[in-house]
TORPA-4810 file (N, C-alpha, C, O; in nm, 3 decimals):
<nodes>
NODE_1_9.030_10.351_11.137_9.075_10.487_11.112_9.158_10.488_10.984_9.258_10.416_10.975_X
NODE_2_9.118_10.566_10.889_9.187_10.572_10.760_9.287_10.688_10.761_9.253_10.800_10.797_X
NODE_3_9.408_10.658_10.720_9.510_10.762_10.712_9.523_10.819_10.571_9.580_10.926_10.553_X
NODE_4_9.472_10.748_10.474_9.483_10.793_10.335_9.349_10.841_10.286_9.245_10.783_10.316_X
NODE_5_9.353_10.947_10.210_9.232_10.993_10.144_9.246_10.961_9.996_9.333_11.015_9.928_X
NODE_6_9.163_10.876_9.949_9.170_10.835_9.809_9.120_10.944_9.716_9.162_10.950_9.600_X
NODE_7_9.032_11.031_9.764_8.974_11.135_9.679_9.052_11.266_9.683_9.010_11.364_9.621_X
NODE_8_9.163_11.269_9.753_9.240_11.393_9.763_9.303_11.427_9.628_9.353_11.338_9.559_X
NODE_9_9.299_11.555_9.590_9.361_11.593_9.462_9.512_11.574_9.467_9.575_11.600_9.569_X
NODE_10_9.568_11.529_9.357_9.711_11.505_9.351_9.776_11.614_9.268_9.723_11.655_9.164_X
NODE_11_9.889_11.660_9.313_9.963_11.763_9.241_10.092_11.704_9.188_10.154_11.620_9.254_X
NODE_12_10.131_11.746_9.073_10.256_11.701_9.014_10.358_11.813_9.022_10.332_11.926_8.980_X
NODE_13_10.474_11.783_9.076_10.583_11.878_9.087_10.701_11.825_9.008_10.731_11.705_9.013_X
NODE_14_10.767_11.912_8.938_10.888_11.869_8.868_11.011_11.896_8.952_11.111_11.824_8.941_X
NODE_15_11.006_12.002_9.037_11.121_12.030_9.124_11.081_12.129_9.233_10.981_12.200_9.221_X
NODE_16_11.162_12.131_9.338_11.149_12.229_9.446_11.286_12.289_9.467_11.386_12.217_9.474_X
NODE_17_11.293_12.420_9.477_11.421_12.489_9.498_11.420_12.553_9.636_11.328_12.628_9.670_X
NODE_18_11.522_12.524_9.716_11.539_12.583_9.848_11.671_12.657_9.848_11.773_12.604_9.805_X
NODE_19_11.668_12.781_9.897_11.792_12.859_9.902_11.796_12.941_10.031_11.695_12.955_10.100_X
NODE_20_11.912_12.993_10.062_11.930_13.077_10.180_11.876_13.216_10.153_11.880_13.265_10.040_X
NODE_21_11.825_13.280_10.257_11.775_13.417_10.244_11.892_13.514_10.253_11.987_13.492_10.329_X
NODE_22_11.885_13.619_10.176_11.990_13.721_10.180_11.973_13.805_10.306_11.865_13.808_10.364_X
NODE_23_12.078_13.875_10.350_12.067_13.962_10.468_11.957_14.067_10.452_11.889_14.101_10.549_X
NODE_24_11.939_14.118_10.332_11.835_14.217_10.307_11.696_14.156_10.326_11.607_14.220_10.382_X
NODE_25_11.678_14.034_10.279_11.549_13.966_10.291_11.518_13.935_10.438_11.403_13.945_10.481_X
NODE_26_11.620_13.898_10.515_11.601_13.870_10.658_11.557_13.996_10.730_11.466_13.991_10.812_X
NODE_27_11.622_14.109_10.702_11.582_14.236_10.764_11.441_14.276_10.722_11.366_14.333_10.802_X
NODE_28_11.406_14.248_10.598_11.272_14.281_10.549_11.165_14.199_10.621_11.056_14.251_10.647_X
NODE_29_11.194_14.074_10.655_11.098_13.987_10.721_11.096_14.005_10.873_11.002_13.959_10.939_X
NODE_30_11.197_14.072_10.930_11.205_14.083_11.075_11.095_14.174_11.128_11.049_14.265_11.058_X
NODE_31_11.054_14.149_11.251_10.941_14.220_11.308_10.980_14.303_11.430_10.929_14.414_11.447_X
NODE_32_11.068_14.254_11.514_11.104_14.323_11.638_11.248_14.298_11.674_11.322_14.233_11.601_X
NODE_33_11.287_14.351_11.788_11.425_14.338_11.833_11.427_14.300_11.980_11.358_14.362_12.062_X
NODE_34_11.504_14.199_12.015_11.523_14.158_12.154_11.622_14.255_12.215_11.736_14.264_12.169_X
NODE_35_11.580_14.327_12.320_11.667_14.426_12.382_11.710_14.389_12.523_11.797_14.454_12.581_X
NODE_36_11.650_14.285_12.580_11.685_14.240_12.716_11.721_14.092_12.713_11.660_14.016_12.638_X
NODE_37_11.817_14.050_12.794_11.854_13.908_12.796_11.760_13.821_12.880_11.772_13.699_12.879_X
NODE_38_11.667_13.883_12.952_11.577_13.805_13.039_11.484_13.719_12.955_11.453_13.751_12.841_X
NODE_39_11.440_13.608_13.014_11.349_13.519_12.944_11.212_13.516_13.011_11.113_13.562_12.953_X
NODE_40_11.205_13.464_13.134_11.078_13.445_13.203_11.090_13.499_13.345_11.193_13.482_13.410_X
NODE_41_10.984_13.565_13.393_10.980_13.613_13.530_10.968_13.492_13.622_10.876_13.412_13.607_X
NODE_42_11.060_13.479_13.716_11.063_13.359_13.800_10.947_13.353_13.898_10.917_13.245_13.949_X
NODE_43_10.881_13.464_13.927_10.767_13.463_14.019_10.637_13.429_13.947_10.557_13.349_13.996_X
NODE_44_10.616_13.490_13.832_10.489_13.472_13.761_10.497_13.372_13.646_10.394_13.331_13.594_X
NODE_45_10.617_13.333_13.607_10.640_13.243_13.493_10.584_13.300_13.362_10.547_13.225_13.272_X
NODE_46_10.579_13.433_13.353_10.536_13.499_13.230_10.658_13.555_13.158_10.756_13.591_13.222_X
NODE_47_10.653_13.563_13.026_10.766_13.616_12.950_10.793_13.762_12.984_10.700_13.841_13.002_X
NODE_48_10.920_13.798_12.992_10.958_13.937_13.017_10.941_14.018_12.889_10.972_13.970_12.780_X
NODE_49_10.892_14.141_12.902_10.873_14.229_12.787_11.008_14.263_12.725_11.103_14.294_12.798_X
NODE_50_11.018_14.257_12.595_11.140_14.283_12.516_11.249_14.179_12.540_11.364_14.201_12.502_X
NODE_51_11.214_14.066_12.603_11.311_13.960_12.627_11.306_13.853_12.520_11.244_13.870_12.415_X
NODE_52_11.373_13.743_12.548_11.386_13.636_12.450_11.255_13.563_12.419_11.243_13.502_12.313_X
NODE_53_11.158_13.568_12.510_11.029_13.502_12.488_10.915_13.601_12.479_10.800_13.564_12.502_X
NODE_54_10.942_13.726_12.446_10.841_13.831_12.441_10.736_13.799_12.334_10.770_13.778_12.218_X
NODE_55_10.610_13.795_12.375_10.502_13.763_12.281_10.480_13.876_12.181_10.432_13.851_12.070_X
NODE_56_10.512_13.998_12.218_10.496_14.112_12.127_10.591_14.100_12.009_10.557_14.139_11.897_X
NODE_57_10.711_14.046_12.033_10.810_14.031_11.927_10.785_13.904_11.846_10.784_13.908_11.723_X
NODE_58_10.765_13.793_11.915_10.759_13.663_11.848_10.619_13.609_11.826_10.602_13.509_11.757_X
NODE_59_10.520_13.673_11.884_10.380_13.631_11.860_10.333_13.517_11.941_10.218_13.475_11.927_X
</nodes>
C-alpha cells in the first residue's frame, strides 16, 4: 500500500496567514440560533428541534 503519490502536483507557498474573525464576520457566517437547552430526546435518541444538536441549525 503506497501512501505517497509521486505524480501529485506540488504547490509552492511563501506564507499562510491565519487571523481571528471579527464579530461582524461571525454574524455574517451564522445560520441559525439555539433557542432551547435540550440536546437529545431520551426516548428516541433523536436531536431536539432548536436544541444544541438540531440538524436544521447545524446540518
